[in-house]
C-alpha positions in Angstrom: 130.0 -64.9 52.4 130.7 -67.6 53.8 134.0 -68.3 54.7 134.0 -69.3 58.0 131.2 -71.5 58.2 132.2 -74.0 55.3 136.1 -74.4 55.9 135.7 -77.6 56.9 134.5 -79.0 53.7 137.0 -78.2 50.7 136.0 -80.6 48.2 132.7 -82.0 46.9 132.7 -85.2 44.7 129.4 -85.7 42.3 128.6 -89.3 41.5 126.5 -88.3 38.3 124.3 -91.5 37.3 126.7 -95.0 38.4 126.6 -96.4 35.3 128.9 -98.2 33.7 131.4 -96.3 31.8 130.8 -97.9 28.6 127.4 -95.8 29.3 128.7 -93.1 30.3 130.7 -92.4 26.9 127.1 -93.4 25.0 125.7 -90.6 27.6 128.5 -87.8 27.2 128.1 -88.4 23.4 124.6 -87.7 23.8 124.3 -84.9 26.0 127.3 -83.4 24.1 124.8 -83.5 21.1 122.1 -82.4 23.4 124.1 -79.2 24.6 125.2 -77.9 21.0 122.1 -78.4 19.8 120.9 -76.2 22.9 123.4 -73.7 22.6 122.7 -73.6 18.5 119.0 -73.3 19.1 118.5 -70.7 22.0 120.9 -68.6 20.3 119.4 -69.1 16.6 116.3 -67.9 18.4 117.5 -64.7 19.8 119.2 -64.0 16.6 115.9 -64.4 14.9 114.2 -61.7 16.7 117.1 -59.5 16.6 117.4 -59.5 12.7 113.5 -60.0 11.8 111.7 -56.7 12.6 108.5 -58.7 12.3 109.2 -60.3 15.5 109.7 -57.3 17.1 106.9 -57.8 19.3 106.0 -58.3 23.1 105.6 -62.3 22.8 108.8 -63.0 20.8 111.2 -60.2 23.0 110.0 -62.8 26.0 110.8 -65.4 24.4 114.2 -64.1 23.7 114.6 -63.7 27.7 113.7 -66.7 28.1 116.3 -68.7 25.9 118.4 -66.4 27.4 118.2 -68.0 30.9 118.0 -71.1 29.0 121.7 -70.9 27.9 122.4 -70.1 31.4 120.8 -73.1 32.8 122.3 -75.7 30.5 126.1 -74.2 30.7 126.0 -74.2 34.5 124.6 -77.7 34.4 126.0 -79.7 31.4 130.0 -79.2 31.1 130.4 -80.3 34.7 128.0 -83.0 34.1 130.1 -84.0 31.0 133.1 -84.0 32.7 131.7 -86.4 35.8 130.8 -88.8 33.1 134.6 -89.2 31.4 135.8 -89.4 34.7 133.1 -91.0 36.8 133.2 -88.8 39.2 133.0 -85.0 39.0 135.0 -82.7 41.9 134.2 -79.4 42.2 135.5 -77.1 45.2 132.1 -76.1 48.1 132.7 -72.3 46.3 131.9 -73.6 43.0 128.9 -75.3 44.2 127.4 -72.7 45.3 127.6 -71.2 42.8 126.3 -73.4 40.8 123.2 -73.6 42.8 123.3 -70.0 42.6 123.2 -70.0 38.6 120.7 -72.8 38.3 118.6 -71.2 40.9 118.4 -67.7 39.5 117.5 -68.9 36.1 115.3 -71.2 37.2 113.3 -68.2 38.9 113.3 -66.2 35.6 112.6 -68.8 33.2 109.3 -69.1 36.1 108.5 -65.9 36.5 108.9 -64.9 32.6 106.9 -68.1 31.6 104.4 -66.2 33.8 104.6 -63.0 32.1 104.3 -64.6 28.7 101.1 -65.7 30.5 99.5 -62.4 31.4 100.9 -61.1 27.3 99.0 -64.2 26.2 95.4 -63.1 28.2 95.8 -59.2 27.1 96.3 -60.3 23.3 93.5 -62.7 23.4 90.9 -61.4 26.2 91.9 -57.3 25.8 92.9 -57.2 22.2 91.4 -54.0 21.6 93.8 -52.5 24.4 96.8 -54.7 24.2 99.3 -52.4 21.7 97.9 -49.9 24.8 99.4 -51.7 27.7 101.7 -54.2 26.7 104.0 -51.5 25.1 107.5 -51.3 25.2 108.4 -49.7 28.2 106.1 -52.1 30.0 108.0 -55.4 28.1 111.0 -53.9 29.2 110.3 -53.0 33.2 108.4 -56.7 33.3 111.5 -58.4 31.8 114.3 -56.8 34.3 111.9 -56.9 37.2 112.4 -60.8 36.8 115.6 -60.9 36.4 116.2 -58.5 39.4 113.9 -60.7 41.6 115.4 -64.3 40.4 118.8 -62.3 41.3 117.4 -61.1 44.8 115.6 -64.7 45.8 118.4 -66.6 44.3 120.8 -64.7 46.3 118.7 -65.4 49.7 118.6 -68.9 49.2 122.7 -68.9 49.3 122.9 -66.8 52.0 120.8 -68.6 54.4 122.3 -71.9 53.2 125.8 -70.5 53.7 124.5 -69.9 57.4 124.9 -74.0 57.9 128.6 -75.6 59.0 129.2 -78.0 56.1 132.0 -80.6 57.7 130.0 -84.9 57.2 130.2 -86.4 53.7 132.1 -84.5 50.4 129.9 -86.8 48.2 126.9 -85.9 46.2 125.2 -88.5 44.9 123.7 -86.1 42.0 125.0 -84.8 39.0 124.9 -81.0 40.2 124.1 -79.4 43.0 121.1 -78.8 44.1 119.5 -77.5 47.0 118.4 -81.2 49.0 121.7 -82.8 48.1 123.8 -79.8 49.2 121.6 -79.9 52.8 122.6 -83.1 53.1 126.0 -82.1 53.8 125.5 -80.1 56.3 126.3 -81.4 60.0 123.7 -78.4 61.7 120.1 -78.6 61.9 118.6 -77.8 58.7 114.8 -77.0 59.5 115.1 -73.8 59.9 116.9 -73.5 56.9 114.5 -75.4 55.3 111.6 -73.5 56.6 113.1 -70.3 55.0 113.8 -71.1 51.9 110.4 -72.7 51.5 109.1 -69.3 52.5 111.6 -67.5 50.4 110.2 -69.9 47.1 106.6 -69.8 47.9 106.3 -65.9 45.7 108.4 -67.8 43.3 106.4 -71.2 42.7 103.2 -70.4 44.3 102.1 -67.2 42.8 103.5 -67.4 39.5 101.7 -70.8 38.6 98.1 -69.4 40.1 99.1 -66.6 37.9 99.4 -69.0 35.2 96.0 -70.9 36.4 94.3 -67.6 36.1 95.6 -66.6 33.4 95.0 -69.7 31.3 91.2 -69.9 32.5 90.3 -66.7 31.4 91.6 -66.8 27.8 89.8 -70.9 27.8 87.0 -68.8 28.3 86.8 -66.3 25.8 87.7 -69.3 23.5 85.1 -71.2 23.9 82.5 -68.2 23.1 84.3 -67.8 19.8 81.2 -69.1 17.7 83.4 -71.1 14.3 85.7 -73.9 15.1 88.3 -72.4 13.0 88.8 -69.2 14.7 89.0 -71.1 18.3 91.5 -73.0 16.9 93.3 -70.3 15.4 93.0 -67.8 18.5 94.6 -71.5 21.0 97.3 -71.5 18.2 98.4 -68.9 18.9 98.9 -69.4 23.0 99.0 -73.6 22.5 103.3 -73.6 22.6 103.6 -71.7 25.7 101.0 -73.7 27.2 103.1 -76.8 26.0 106.1 -75.2 27.6 104.5 -74.2 30.9 103.0 -77.8 31.1 106.7 -78.9 31.0 108.1 -77.0 33.3 105.9 -76.8 35.8 105.5 -81.1 35.3 108.2 -81.6 35.7 109.4 -79.0 38.6 106.6 -80.1 41.0 107.9 -83.4 40.4 111.3 -82.8 41.7 110.6 -80.4 44.4 106.9 -80.7 45.6 105.5 -84.6 45.5 106.5 -86.8 48.4 110.2 -88.5 47.4 109.8 -91.1 50.4 110.3 -94.0 48.5 111.0 -92.4 45.7 113.7 -93.7 43.5 117.1 -91.6 43.4 117.5 -92.6 39.5 114.0 -91.3 38.8 114.8 -87.8 40.5 117.9 -87.9 38.7 116.3 -88.2 35.4 113.3 -85.6 35.8 116.2 -83.1 37.1 117.7 -83.8 33.8 114.4 -83.3 32.2 114.4 -80.0 32.7 117.7 -79.0 33.0 118.9 -80.7 30.0 115.9 -81.1 27.8 113.9 -78.0 28.4 116.3 -76.2 27.2 116.2 -77.6 24.4 112.8 -77.9 23.6 111.6 -74.5 24.0 112.8 -73.0 20.9 111.9 -76.4 19.4 108.0 -75.7 20.4 108.5 -72.5 19.4 110.0 -72.8 16.6 108.1 -75.4 14.8 104.6 -74.2 16.0 104.8 -70.2 14.6 104.9 -69.6 11.0 106.3 -66.0 11.9 109.6 -67.9 13.4 109.7 -70.4 10.7 109.0 -67.1 8.1 112.3 -65.4 9.5 114.2 -68.1 10.1 114.2 -68.8 6.0 114.6 -65.0 5.1 117.8 -64.9 7.3 119.1 -67.9 5.8 118.9 -66.6 2.6 120.3 -63.8 3.6 123.1 -65.6 5.5 123.9 -67.9 2.7 123.9 -64.5 -0.4 126.6 -63.2 2.5 128.8 -66.6 2.1 128.3 -66.7 -1.4 129.6 -62.9 -1.1 132.3 -64.1 1.0 133.6 -66.6 -0.8 133.7 -64.4 -4.4 136.8 -62.7 -2.7 
């Protein structure tokens, strides 16, 4: 797709965090632990939803899709980051850099859309409970999930197609720990103004529209909750969507901090730290937040653990 335009630049060097090697070793150990915990946490969450019939509900189905997006994101970013920390500089081909950015854009876009779908699910459950099971049926859940993934794949491909029209013949060094959009554009020796305009036009439906839907959904939810007469009822109703609200706040807060707010005068280390939060921290926090604040998931985990231990004892007996 972009062989002719990028032939002048072959390998790209990722500088990572520019720390001392001893500090890089410490970061390597911490991030490796976080990566393993992220894989285990998200895979366990998907397993629990598939295993437990009590979790065969729309909210938990969308939660498995969110876990898949988190697994895709963290696996796309962390292995190369770990390699960079060990060797001070990470080397990746330009094609590999485009591939990493494509997977990153796809997973972030899908997470954004899935969080929006989940906010709509919470809106129906709280504001229209009598018709919730009729509206949010299995077919609609499947269609919403498929549409989220297809739209994410398409928009990420549009970003790549637009960016690949540039010529890359400048510096081959990116002062970041992964191939993000703006560091990638800085490698180009072409005029990027039109490309930035196109990408902003593509990104608007993914960021602005879902964010507005989330705001409207939770405005309606809060309005309904405030009308509940008892404090216990208000607290119980709000608890059904509090985990999702926390995840949405973390996701959009870090995303806006990196891509929306003015970066002029902002330290590059702060940008890297925020990027680390939503590429590495968020995939770890999502299953933790949903699990610790959800009695049904904790109950399913207890049942699954007992079942797994029983199977292990049976295998050990042989």
